[in-house]
C-alpha positions as CSV (number, residue, x, y, z in Angstrom):
1,A,122.5,85.9,97.4
2,H,125.2,87.1,94.7
3,M,124.7,90.9,94.6
4,P,128.0,92.5,95.7
5,G,127.6,94.2,98.9
6,V,124.4,92.7,100.2
7,D,124.0,90.4,103.0
8,V,121.0,87.8,102.5
9,V,119.6,86.1,105.4
10,M,116.9,83.5,106.5
11,P,116.3,82.6,110.0
12,S,114.5,80.2,111.5
13,T,114.1,81.6,115.0
14,A,113.2,84.8,117.0
15,Y,116.5,84.8,118.4
16,D,118.5,84.9,115.2
17,A,115.8,87.1,113.7
18,A,116.5,89.6,116.4
19,G,120.2,89.3,116.4
20,M,120.5,89.6,112.6
21,L,118.4,92.8,112.8
22,N,120.7,94.0,115.3
23,A,123.9,92.9,113.3
24,A,122.4,94.7,110.3
25,F,121.7,97.9,112.2
26,E,125.0,98.0,113.9
27,S,127.2,97.5,110.6
28,E,124.8,99.7,108.5
29,R,125.7,96.7,106.0
30,P,122.6,96.6,103.3
31,T,120.4,93.4,104.3
32,L,117.5,91.2,103.0
33,F,115.9,89.4,105.2
34,F,113.6,86.3,104.4
35,Y,111.9,85.0,107.5
36,P,109.5,82.2,106.5
37,K,106.2,82.7,108.2
38,S,106.3,79.2,109.7
39,C,109.2,80.1,111.6
40,L,107.6,83.3,112.7
41,N,104.8,81.8,114.1
42,D,106.4,78.8,115.6
43,R,106.3,79.9,119.5
44,S,108.6,77.0,120.4
45,A,111.3,79.0,118.5
46,S,110.6,82.4,120.5
47,T,113.2,84.6,122.1
48,S,113.5,86.3,125.3
49,P,112.5,90.0,125.9
50,D,116.1,91.3,125.9
51,V,115.9,91.5,121.9
52,A,118.2,94.7,121.7
53,R,121.2,92.6,123.4
54,Q,120.9,89.8,121.0
55,L,123.4,89.6,118.4
56,V,124.4,87.2,115.6
57,L,127.6,88.0,113.6
58,P,127.4,88.3,109.7
59,G,128.3,84.8,108.2
60,R,127.8,82.6,111.2
61,A,126.0,79.4,110.9
62,R,124.6,77.9,113.9
63,I,125.2,74.4,115.1
64,A,121.8,73.0,116.4
65,R,122.8,69.6,117.3
66,R,126.3,67.9,117.6
67,G,127.0,64.7,116.3
68,A,129.6,62.6,114.5
69,D,127.8,60.3,111.8
70,I,126.4,62.9,109.1
71,T,126.1,66.7,108.7
72,L,122.6,67.8,107.6
73,V,122.8,71.7,106.6
74,G,119.2,73.6,106.2
75,Y,118.3,77.4,106.9
76,G,114.7,78.7,107.3
77,N,111.7,76.3,106.8
78,T,114.1,73.4,106.3
79,M,115.3,73.3,109.8
80,G,112.3,71.5,110.9
81,H,112.8,68.8,108.4
82,C,116.4,68.7,109.6
83,A,115.9,68.3,113.1
84,K,113.0,65.8,112.5
85,T,115.4,63.8,110.5
86,A,118.1,64.1,113.4
87,A,115.4,62.5,115.8
88,A,114.4,59.5,113.4
89,L,118.1,58.7,113.3
90,E,119.3,59.1,116.9
91,E,116.2,56.6,117.6
92,V,118.9,53.8,115.6
93,G,121.8,55.1,117.1
94,I,123.2,57.6,114.6
95,E,124.7,61.0,115.8
96,P,123.6,63.3,113.2
97,E,125.2,67.1,113.4
98,V,122.6,69.8,112.2
99,I,123.8,73.0,111.1
100,D,121.5,76.0,110.6
101,A,123.2,77.8,107.7
102,R,120.8,81.2,108.2
103,W,123.4,83.5,106.7
104,I,123.2,83.0,102.8
105,A,125.4,85.6,101.8
106,P,128.3,85.7,103.5
107,W,128.0,82.1,104.5
108,D,130.0,80.0,107.0
109,V,132.3,78.1,104.6
110,D,134.4,77.1,107.6
111,T,131.6,75.6,109.9
112,I,130.1,73.8,107.4
113,R,133.5,72.2,105.9
114,R,134.7,71.0,109.6
115,S,131.6,69.6,110.2
116,A,131.5,67.5,106.8
117,E,135.2,66.4,106.9
118,R,134.8,65.0,110.6
119,T,131.2,63.4,109.5
120,G,132.5,62.5,105.5
121,K,128.6,62.8,104.7
122,L,126.7,66.1,103.8
123,V,122.7,66.6,103.5
124,I,122.0,69.9,102.2
125,V,118.1,70.5,102.3
126,H,117.5,73.9,100.6
127,E,114.0,74.9,98.8
128,D,115.5,77.1,96.1
129,N,116.2,76.1,92.5
130,R,118.1,73.1,92.1
131,S,120.2,74.9,89.5
132,C,122.1,77.9,90.6
133,G,120.7,77.6,93.9
134,F,122.4,78.6,97.3
135,G,122.6,74.6,98.4
136,A,124.3,74.0,94.8
137,E,126.9,76.8,95.8
138,V,127.5,75.0,99.2
139,A,127.9,71.3,97.5
140,A,130.2,72.5,95.1
141,E,132.4,74.7,97.6
142,I,132.6,71.9,100.3
143,A,133.3,69.3,97.3
144,E,136.3,71.6,95.9
145,Q,137.9,72.1,99.4
146,T,137.6,68.3,100.5
147,P,138.4,66.3,97.3
148,G,137.3,62.7,97.7
149,K,136.8,63.2,101.5
150,V,133.1,64.0,101.6
151,R,129.7,62.2,100.1
152,V,127.2,64.8,99.3
153,R,123.6,64.9,98.6
154,R,121.0,67.8,98.0
155,V,117.5,67.8,98.8
156,T,115.8,70.6,96.9
157,R,113.1,71.1,94.5
158,P,113.1,71.0,90.7
159,D,113.6,74.0,88.4
160,T,109.9,75.0,88.7
161,Y,107.9,77.4,90.3
162,V,106.3,76.6,93.8
163,P,102.7,75.7,93.1
164,C,99.8,77.3,95.2
165,N,98.0,73.9,96.0
166,F,99.4,72.4,99.3
167,S,99.5,68.8,98.4
168,N,101.4,69.8,94.7
169,Q,103.9,71.8,97.0
170,L,104.4,68.8,99.2
171,E,105.4,66.7,95.8
172,V,107.6,69.7,94.7
173,L,109.4,71.3,97.9
174,P,111.8,69.4,100.2
175,G,110.2,67.6,103.2
176,Y,110.9,65.4,106.0
177,R,110.3,62.4,104.2
178,T,112.7,63.3,101.4
179,T,115.3,64.7,103.9
180,L,115.3,61.4,105.9
181,E,115.3,59.3,102.9
182,A,118.4,61.0,101.4
183,A,120.5,60.7,104.8
184,V,119.5,57.1,105.0
185,E,120.8,56.4,101.9
186,L,124.0,58.5,102.0
187,L,124.6,56.2,105.3
188,G,123.9,52.9,103.5
189,G,120.3,52.2,104.5
190,T,116.9,52.1,103.6
191,V,113.5,53.5,104.9
192,E,110.3,51.9,104.9
193,W,107.4,54.0,106.1
194,E,104.3,52.7,108.0
195,K,101.3,54.5,107.0
196,P,99.1,56.4,109.2
197,P,95.5,54.7,109.9
198,E,93.5,55.1,107.4
199,A,89.4,55.2,107.3
200,A,87.5,52.1,106.7
201,E,85.2,52.2,103.6
202,G,82.2,54.1,104.3
203,E,84.1,56.0,107.3
204,Y,85.6,59.5,107.5
205,L,88.5,60.2,110.2
206,V,88.5,63.4,111.4
207,E,91.9,65.1,112.3
208,A,92.9,67.6,114.8
209,I,93.5,71.1,113.2
210,G,95.5,73.8,114.3
211,S,94.8,77.8,114.5
212,S,97.6,78.3,112.2
213,P,100.3,76.4,109.8
214,S,102.7,76.7,112.8
215,D,100.8,74.9,115.1
216,E,102.2,71.4,115.9
217,S,99.6,70.0,118.3
218,V,96.3,70.9,120.4
219,T,94.4,70.1,123.4
220,V,90.9,68.1,123.0
221,V,89.2,70.6,125.6
222,E,85.8,69.1,125.0
223,W,83.7,67.1,122.8
224,R,80.4,68.6,121.7
225,V,79.4,64.9,120.0
226,A,79.3,61.3,121.6
227,P,79.1,58.1,119.7
228,G,75.7,57.5,118.1
229,D,75.0,61.1,117.3
230,T,74.1,62.2,113.7
231,V,76.0,65.3,112.5
232,A,76.0,67.4,109.3
233,S,78.9,69.0,107.2
234,G,79.9,72.2,109.5
235,D,78.4,71.2,112.7
236,V,80.7,71.8,116.1
237,L,82.5,68.4,116.7
238,A,84.9,69.5,119.8
239,D,86.7,72.5,121.2
240,L,90.2,72.5,120.9
241,E,93.2,74.8,122.3
242,A,96.1,75.6,120.5
243,D,99.2,77.6,121.5
244,K,97.6,81.0,120.6
245,A,93.9,80.4,120.3
246,A,91.0,78.2,121.1
247,I,89.5,76.6,117.9
248,E,86.1,75.2,117.3
249,L,86.6,71.5,115.3
250,R,83.9,71.6,112.9
251,S,82.5,68.4,110.9
252,P,83.6,68.0,106.9
253,V,81.0,65.6,106.1
254,D,77.0,64.0,106.9
255,G,77.0,61.3,109.0
256,T,77.1,59.4,112.4
257,V,79.7,59.3,115.2
258,S,81.4,55.9,115.5
259,E,84.0,56.6,118.0
260,T,85.9,59.3,120.0
261,L,89.6,58.5,119.3
262,E,91.0,60.9,122.0
263,E,89.9,61.6,125.3
264,E,89.3,65.4,126.9
265,G,92.6,66.7,128.0
266,N,94.5,65.1,125.7
267,M,97.3,66.9,123.5
268,V,97.5,65.5,120.0
269,K,99.4,66.1,117.0
270,V,97.8,68.9,114.3
271,G,96.7,66.0,111.6
272,A,96.0,63.1,113.7
273,P,92.9,61.3,113.5
274,I,90.4,62.3,116.6
275,L,87.2,61.2,115.6
276,R,85.7,58.6,113.4
277,V,82.4,59.2,111.2
278,R,80.3,56.8,109.5
279,L,79.3,58.3,106.1
280,S,75.6,58.8,105.4
281,T,76.9,58.5,101.7
282,A,77.9,55.0,102.6
283,D,74.4,53.8,102.8
284,N,73.4,55.2,99.5
285,G,76.6,54.6,97.3
286,E,77.8,58.5,97.0
287,E,81.6,58.7,97.2
288,A,83.1,59.9,100.4
289,P,84.5,63.6,99.8
290,I,88.3,64.2,99.2
291,K,90.2,64.9,102.4
292,P,92.2,68.2,101.8
293,V,95.9,67.8,102.8
294,T,97.1,70.1,105.5
295,R,100.6,68.7,106.1
296,E,103.3,66.2,105.3
297,E,102.1,63.0,106.9
298,P,104.6,60.1,105.5
299,G,103.9,57.9,108.7
300,T,106.4,56.0,110.7
301,P,110.0,55.4,109.4
302,H,111.5,52.1,110.0
303,I,115.3,52.4,109.0
304,R,117.2,49.4,108.2
305,F,121.1,48.8,107.7
306,P,122.4,45.5,105.8
307,A,123.2,43.3,108.9
308,G,127.0,42.7,109.4
309,T,127.7,46.1,108.0
310,A,129.7,49.0,109.9
311,R,126.7,51.2,110.0
312,A,124.4,48.3,111.5
313,S,127.0,47.7,114.2
314,A,127.6,51.3,115.0
315,A,123.6,51.6,115.1
316,A,123.3,48.7,117.2
317,A,126.1,50.0,119.7
318,G,124.4,53.5,119.7
319,T,121.4,51.6,121.4
320,A,122.9,49.1,123.4
321,R,126.2,50.4,125.1
322,G,124.1,53.4,126.4
323,A,126.2,55.9,124.3
324,E,125.8,59.8,124.4
325,P,123.1,60.3,121.5
326,S,123.4,63.5,119.4
327,R,122.9,66.5,121.7
328,P,120.4,69.7,121.3
329,V,122.8,72.6,122.2
330,A,121.0,75.6,124.1
331,D,121.6,78.6,122.3
332,A,121.6,82.2,123.9
333,A,118.0,82.5,124.0
334,G,117.4,79.3,125.8
335,G,116.2,77.2,122.4
336,N,116.6,73.6,121.6
337,A,117.2,71.6,118.2
338,A,113.5,70.7,118.2
339,A,112.7,74.4,118.0
340,G,115.4,75.6,116.0
341,G,118.1,76.8,119.0
342,G,121.8,76.4,119.0
343,T,124.7,78.1,119.5
344,D,127.5,79.9,117.3
345,P,130.4,77.9,116.5
346,G,132.9,78.1,119.2
347,T,130.4,79.4,122.0
348,A,128.2,76.5,122.2
349,S,126.9,75.3,125.8
350,E,125.5,72.1,125.6
351,T,122.6,70.7,127.3
352,T,123.0,67.5,129.4
353,P,122.3,64.5,127.4
354,A,119.6,61.7,128.3
355,T,121.9,59.4,129.3
356,P,125.4,61.1,130.0
357,P,128.2,59.5,128.3
358,G,130.0,57.0,130.9
359,T,126.7,56.3,132.9
360,P,126.7,53.2,134.5
361,Q,123.9,50.8,133.0
362,A,122.6,47.9,135.2
363,S,122.8,44.1,134.3
364,P,119.5,42.2,134.5
365,Q,121.2,40.5,137.8
366,G,121.7,43.8,139.5
367,G,125.6,43.5,138.9
368,G,127.7,46.4,139.3
369,G,129.1,46.7,135.3
370,T,127.9,48.9,132.2
371,S,125.8,47.7,129.8
372,E,128.9,46.6,127.8
373,G,130.3,44.6,131.0
374,P,129.4,41.7,132.6
375,G,126.1,40.6,132.9
376,D,124.4,42.8,130.3
377,G,125.7,40.3,127.1
378,H,122.1,39.1,126.3
379,A,120.3,42.5,126.8
380,S,123.1,44.2,124.5
381,A,122.9,41.3,122.1
382,A,119.1,41.6,121.8
383,R,119.2,45.3,121.0
384,A,121.9,45.1,118.7
385,A,119.6,42.4,116.6
386,D,116.9,45.1,117.2
387,A,118.9,48.2,115.6
388,A,120.6,45.7,113.0
389,A,116.8,44.9,111.8
390,G,115.6,48.4,112.0
391,T,113.4,47.5,115.1
392,R,113.0,50.1,118.0
393,P,115.1,49.0,120.8
394,R,113.5,46.5,123.5
395,P,113.0,48.1,126.9
396,R,115.7,46.8,129.3
397,P,114.8,44.2,131.9
398,H,114.0,45.7,135.7
399,P,117.5,46.4,136.9
400,Q,118.3,46.8,140.5
401,P,120.0,50.7,141.0
402,A,123.2,51.3,139.1
403,S,126.7,50.8,140.7
404,R,127.2,54.1,141.7
405,Y,124.1,54.1,144.0
406,A,125.0,50.1,145.2
407,A,128.2,50.6,146.0
408,G,129.3,53.9,146.4
409,S,126.7,56.0,148.2
410,V,125.1,56.2,151.5
411,P,121.4,54.7,151.4
412,V,118.9,57.4,151.9
413,H,115.7,56.6,153.0
414,L,112.2,58.6,153.0
415,A,110.4,57.6,156.1
416,G,107.4,59.7,155.9
417,V,105.3,62.5,154.9
418,R,102.6,64.5,156.4
419,V,100.2,67.3,155.1
420,A,98.6,70.4,156.2
421,A,96.1,72.5,154.0
422,G,95.0,75.9,153.9
423,S,91.9,75.6,155.7
424,R,89.4,77.5,153.5
425,I,88.4,75.6,150.7
426,V,87.4,77.3,147.5
427,D,85.3,75.8,145.0
428,N,84.9,76.8,140.9
429,Q,81.7,78.5,141.6
430,E,83.6,81.1,143.9
431,I,86.4,81.2,141.5
432,S,83.7,81.8,138.5
433,R,82.2,84.6,140.4
434,M,85.9,86.5,140.4
435,C,86.6,85.4,136.9
436,P,82.7,85.6,135.1
437,D,84.3,84.8,131.6
438,W,84.8,81.5,133.2
439,S,82.2,78.8,134.1
440,P,82.9,76.3,137.1
441,D,82.8,73.7,134.2
442,D,85.2,75.8,131.8
443,I,87.7,75.9,134.7
444,V,87.5,72.2,135.2
445,R,88.1,71.7,131.6
446,R,91.0,74.1,131.0
447,T,92.8,73.3,134.1
448,G,91.5,69.8,135.9
449,I,90.7,71.6,139.2
450,E,87.8,71.5,140.9
451,R,88.6,73.3,144.5
452,R,91.5,74.1,146.1
453,P,92.6,74.9,149.6
454,W,93.6,78.9,150.6
455,L,94.5,80.1,153.7
456,A,92.1,81.6,156.2
457,E,92.5,85.2,157.1
458,D,94.5,84.0,160.2
459,E,96.5,81.6,159.1
460,T,100.1,81.9,157.8
461,P,102.2,79.2,155.5
462,V,104.5,78.9,158.9
463,D,101.0,77.6,160.5
464,L,100.9,75.0,157.9
465,G,104.2,74.0,158.1
466,E,104.6,73.6,161.9
467,R,101.5,71.7,162.1
468,A,102.8,69.0,159.2
469,S,106.3,68.8,161.1
470,R,104.6,68.1,164.4
471,G,102.6,65.6,163.2
472,L,105.3,63.8,161.4
473,L,107.6,63.9,164.4
474,E,104.9,62.5,166.8
475,A,104.2,59.6,164.4
476,F,107.8,58.7,164.4
477,S,108.3,59.6,168.1
478,I,111.2,61.7,167.3
479,D,112.0,65.1,169.6
480,P,113.1,68.0,167.6
481,G,116.2,67.5,169.5
482,E,117.1,64.5,167.3
483,L,116.8,66.4,164.1
484,D,120.2,67.3,162.3
485,A,118.7,69.7,160.2
486,I,115.4,71.2,158.7
487,I,115.6,72.6,154.9
488,C,112.2,74.7,153.8
489,A,111.4,75.0,150.5
490,T,109.1,78.0,150.0
491,E,108.7,80.6,147.3
492,T,106.2,82.8,149.8
493,P,107.9,83.4,153.2
494,I,106.2,85.8,155.6
495,L,109.6,87.2,156.0
496,N,113.3,87.2,154.5
497,T,114.5,86.7,157.9
498,P,114.3,84.7,160.1
499,A,113.9,82.0,157.3
500,T,111.2,79.8,157.3
501,S,112.8,77.0,158.3
502,T,114.1,78.7,161.5
503,L,110.6,80.1,162.6
504,I,109.4,76.4,162.1
505,H,112.3,75.3,164.7
506,H,111.5,77.7,166.9
507,R,108.1,76.5,167.3
508,L,108.7,72.8,167.6
509,A,111.6,73.4,169.7
510,R,110.7,76.4,171.9
511,G,114.3,77.7,171.8
512,R,115.9,74.8,173.6
513,D,119.5,75.0,174.0
514,D,119.7,70.9,173.6
515,A,117.8,71.2,170.2
516,L,120.3,72.6,167.7
517,A,120.5,71.7,163.9
518,Q,121.1,73.4,160.9
519,A,118.2,75.2,159.3
520,H,117.8,77.0,155.8
521,D,115.4,77.7,152.8
522,V,115.4,76.9,149.6
523,N,113.5,79.2,146.6
524,A,113.5,77.0,143.5
525,A,109.9,77.7,143.2
526,C,107.9,74.5,142.4
527,T,111.0,72.2,142.0
528,G,111.6,73.6,145.8
529,Y,111.0,70.0,146.9
530,L,113.3,68.3,144.8
531,Y,116.1,70.8,145.5
532,A,115.6,70.2,149.2
533,L,115.7,66.3,148.6
534,Q,119.0,66.9,146.8
535,S,120.3,69.0,149.9
536,A,119.1,66.3,152.4
537,Y,120.8,63.4,150.4
538,D,124.2,65.3,150.1
539,Y,124.2,66.2,154.1
540,I,123.6,62.1,155.0
541,Q,126.4,61.2,152.6
542,S,128.8,62.4,155.4
543,R,126.3,61.9,158.3
544,P,124.6,58.1,157.7
545,K,122.9,58.7,160.9
546,A,121.3,61.9,160.1
547,R,117.5,63.1,160.6
548,I,116.6,65.7,158.3
549,L,113.1,67.5,158.0
550,V,112.5,68.5,154.5
551,V,109.3,71.1,154.7
552,T,107.4,73.0,151.8
553,A,105.4,75.9,152.8
554,E,103.3,77.6,150.2
555,A,100.8,80.4,150.3
556,L,100.0,81.3,146.8
557,S,96.8,82.5,147.1
558,R,98.1,85.9,149.3
559,H,99.7,87.1,145.7
560,L,96.7,86.1,143.1
561,D,94.9,88.7,141.1
562,T,91.6,86.8,142.0
563,S,90.0,88.7,138.6
564,D,92.8,86.7,136.6
565,P,91.5,83.8,134.8
566,D,95.2,82.5,134.0
567,T,96.3,82.1,137.5
568,A,93.2,82.8,140.1
569,P,91.8,79.1,139.5
570,I,95.2,77.5,139.4
571,F,97.0,78.0,142.6
572,G,96.2,76.5,146.2
573,D,97.8,76.8,149.9
574,A,99.4,73.8,151.4
575,A,102.4,72.6,153.7
576,T,104.1,69.4,153.9
577,A,106.8,67.5,155.9
578,T,109.1,64.7,154.9
579,L,111.3,63.0,156.9
580,I,114.3,61.6,155.5
581,A,116.8,59.6,157.2
582,G,120.3,58.0,156.9
583,A,120.6,54.1,156.4
584,E,122.2,54.4,160.1
585,S,119.4,56.6,161.6
586,G,117.2,53.7,163.0
587,V,114.3,55.0,161.1
588,P,112.8,52.4,158.8
589,G,112.1,53.6,155.3
590,I,109.0,53.5,152.8
591,C,111.7,53.9,150.1
592,R,115.2,54.8,148.9
593,V,115.6,57.9,147.7
594,L,118.3,58.3,144.6
595,R,120.0,61.8,144.1
596,P,117.7,64.1,142.2
597,A,118.9,65.6,138.9
598,L,118.4,69.4,138.7
599,A,118.8,72.2,136.5
600,A,118.3,75.9,135.6
601,K,117.7,77.7,132.5
602,G,117.5,81.4,133.8
603,E,114.3,83.6,132.8
604,D,113.9,87.3,133.5
605,G,110.4,86.6,135.3
606,S,108.6,88.1,132.0
607,L,107.1,84.7,131.6
608,L,106.5,83.7,135.2
609,R,106.9,85.3,138.5
610,V,105.8,85.3,142.0
611,P,106.0,89.0,143.7
612,S,107.7,89.5,147.0
613,G,105.1,91.4,148.4
614,T,101.4,91.7,148.3
615,D,101.2,94.5,146.0
616,D,102.4,93.3,142.7
617,K,100.5,89.6,141.8
618,I,101.5,86.5,140.2
619,H,102.2,86.7,136.5
620,M,102.1,84.0,134.3
621,D,102.3,83.7,130.2
622,G,100.2,80.6,130.3
623,P,101.5,79.0,126.8
624,K,104.8,79.7,126.8
625,V,105.3,78.2,130.3
626,F,103.5,75.2,129.1
627,L,105.8,74.5,126.4
628,E,108.8,75.1,129.0
629,A,107.1,72.8,131.4
630,V,106.8,70.0,129.3
631,R,109.9,70.3,127.6
632,G,111.7,70.7,130.9
633,M,110.0,67.6,132.8
634,M,110.7,65.5,130.1
635,K,114.5,66.2,130.1
636,S,114.9,65.8,133.7
637,L,113.2,62.8,134.5
638,R,114.9,61.3,131.5
639,E,118.4,62.1,133.0
640,A,117.2,61.2,136.4
641,C,116.3,57.7,135.0
642,G,119.4,57.6,133.1
643,E,121.7,57.9,136.3
644,V,120.3,54.4,137.6
645,G,120.1,52.8,134.3
646,I,116.4,52.6,133.3
647,E,114.4,54.4,130.9
648,P,111.3,56.5,132.2
649,E,108.6,54.1,130.7
650,E,110.0,51.3,133.0
651,L,109.1,53.1,136.2
652,D,105.7,52.0,137.7
653,M,104.5,55.3,138.7
654,V,105.2,59.0,137.6
655,V,104.2,61.8,140.1
656,P,104.7,65.1,138.2
657,H,104.1,68.5,139.3
658,Q,100.8,69.1,140.0
659,A,100.7,72.6,137.7
660,N,97.4,71.8,135.6
661,Q,96.2,68.9,134.2
662,R,97.0,69.5,130.6
663,I,100.8,69.4,131.6
664,I,100.2,66.2,133.5
665,N,98.6,65.0,130.2
666,A,101.3,66.1,128.1
667,V,104.2,64.4,130.2
668,R,102.2,61.0,130.3
669,Q,101.5,61.1,126.8
670,R,105.1,61.8,125.9
671,L,106.1,58.8,127.8
672,K,103.5,57.0,126.9
673,L,102.3,55.9,130.0
674,S,98.6,54.5,130.8
675,P,96.7,57.2,132.6
676,E,97.1,55.2,136.2
677,R,100.8,55.4,136.0
678,A,100.9,58.9,136.0
679,Y,99.6,60.3,139.2
680,S,97.2,63.3,139.4
681,N,95.4,64.9,142.6
682,I,95.2,68.3,141.0
683,R,91.4,68.1,140.7
684,Y,91.0,68.6,144.7
685,W,94.3,70.3,145.3
686,G,95.0,73.0,142.8
687,N,98.9,73.9,142.1
688,T,100.5,74.2,145.6
689,S,103.8,74.9,144.3
690,S,106.6,72.9,146.1
691,S,104.2,71.0,148.0
692,T,102.5,68.9,145.1
693,I,104.7,66.1,144.7
694,P,104.9,65.3,148.7
695,I,101.3,65.5,148.8
696,C,101.1,62.9,146.0
697,L,103.4,61.0,147.8
698,H,101.6,61.2,151.0
699,D,98.6,59.8,149.4
700,L,100.5,56.7,147.4
701,F,101.8,55.9,150.8
702,A,98.7,56.3,152.8
703,D,99.0,52.7,154.4
704,R,102.4,53.3,155.8
705,T,102.1,56.5,158.1
706,T,104.2,54.6,161.0
707,P,106.9,53.0,161.8
708,E,105.3,49.7,162.6
709,E,103.3,50.0,159.2
710,I,106.3,50.4,157.3
711,I,108.1,47.6,158.9
712,R,105.0,44.9,159.0
713,P,102.5,45.4,155.9
714,K,98.9,45.5,156.9
715,E,96.4,42.7,155.5
716,G,95.4,43.8,152.0
717,D,98.6,46.0,151.4
718,G,98.9,48.0,148.2
719,S,95.2,47.0,147.4
720,S,93.5,50.5,148.2
721,D,93.2,53.0,145.6
722,S,95.6,55.4,147.2
723,S,98.2,53.0,147.9
724,I,100.9,51.7,145.6
725,D,102.9,48.3,145.8
726,R,106.0,48.4,148.2
727,N,108.1,47.4,145.5
728,A,107.3,50.1,142.9
729,R,109.8,52.5,141.5
730,I,108.5,55.9,141.3
731,G,109.7,58.9,139.2
732,L,109.3,62.5,140.6
733,V,109.6,65.3,138.0
734,A,109.3,68.9,138.5
735,F,109.0,72.3,136.7
736,G,109.2,75.9,138.6
737,G,109.6,79.5,137.7
738,G,113.0,80.7,137.3
739,F,113.0,78.5,135.2
740,T,114.1,75.4,137.3
741,F,113.7,71.6,136.7
742,G,114.4,68.5,138.9
743,G,113.8,64.8,138.5
744,A,114.2,62.0,141.0
745,V,114.0,58.2,141.5
746,L,112.6,56.3,144.3
747,I,112.9,52.5,144.4
748,P,112.3,50.0,147.2
749,T,114.3,49.5,150.4
750,D,114.5,46.5,152.9
751,N,114.1,47.6,156.1
752,A,115.4,44.0,157.1
753,T,118.9,45.3,156.7
């Protein structure tokens, strides 16, 4: 790094690597690249296909996360430690700023100095020598330029060789634990670590493994053993699926299976215990084998600041006031902080935080104030006490809708849903004949789907849309001429013009001059229903008497390569019709719809696309789509909940887009929901794109199919397997090609008013 005329770089993301290579070629400057293998193999830090257009100018650092309390600087491997540390600090209300230095020579003195001056605290995490390393140069330069203004810590390795033994490497090299402890110490606090579960005497905990060091999590596809089975060292225990490969988990010991700790379909962290084995050595007095160390597992941190200090107050305020957390900053390739994404200084385009600044937070009494205002003092004090004590914030009480909905918006009701499915039912035996490499059981294990409806030869999505719409209007005794608008979500129209919405309108109204209504289509792929709901919501804000028909009509089977095992088993054909009505429409509502939160992250179709014609076929890069789907759905649901002052964990039911069971499981696990609180019917429907969420709502509202049933509950209301309690709060969340994202919240409504 000190050789005159030579640039030295260490990227942590594929975008940076491509951009730095392009910069080196364009400038013809001699450049030395150090690209850590763990970063190279990390799919979450991948980039878009247009690598020739990506450029990272020499000497520019990247702000991966913005904050105001402390600056963390890393590069290469250490960016992962900085990202995890930032996430842990954010849990107690601290706002860290994370900077990826990436250029070692020349390095971005100005960006790091400005950040350090603003926060007053700087932690530099680097793997090179403590003496004369690059981190020492950064520390010395910042200290020199900001005399007395910035407190500095370094997390580095001693002046020694890096050992080959991995457990010894963990002792020598910087890690998550040492990085977090250094940051908390600089902030004036302490960290206590809650160790991960350990095996009891005579037992062995078998841990999940990845296919490579870069795998962060895997899915338990199938257990090959059950409690009571005897296993020998080397026996296959389970089939796991990582981001890039399938894995056979083999037993490291001889013994008897005591307990499986994870269900099939669950996604687990690599290194997490998933099976308990009673050792055969326990019966003859032999010692258990030593478990090899495969990754750093310090446990769960509990961060504490002395009560009454400014830092304790700031941390408490961060959790109590609903303040904006440290925010990931999207990079030009669409990455995020966890994946090492970000932007160059001056060009940052920030993503929407989970709880936007200034969002009203409801009081326990349902009043209008923010969480700092009247009515929330007890809750704020409790959360402040939790933060000062170093514990996680307590869940908020069940609030009423935030003031922006209670006072400033026209109530919008969801009155009813009808469904029409393709008449050809395709089971896994038929799919297996098309895709011989997958057995029927394989399809269920990998997708959670047992059968799906496809269109018959003489059916179209317009036929299905008409059938669903007509049934809904007849149930509510609404004439097509009483509709104000028809909004149709579809990514598989039979014509570009006329729109599917107008074709359905024509069939319903038969061209009557007295049945005029607005009609247009929405194409947001699988998020289309939520996009259409937002359009209906906004329309009703200026017309409280409006009645709007929201239709979804999808026919994905016509675009499938039936020999492609990545897509043929997944998709189904169905249409739905939802009646959305304003508070003055005279139509009773099952529930109240709050305005959906929508977003998109542009993608060129190389990861997921549905062609406009039938000559080309649906293409999907499953692993990359999986990562984007889970990440995008989590962010959208948190944003939608944040706008009504609740956390996603406080919802009574979450209805995710039914993409596949693995994605549904991943969302459920990240929200820490029990299985019954994340609705899934994908087993019998497959992925019907924008129709999946309204199909789920049709199931959940099965006891409320007419106005009479909505107003007057039937005996036993809410007790059936498919119905849901009338006072439930329901979260809707979707992800679609494009990429598009959306989240919405449904809350109870009082038809008496």
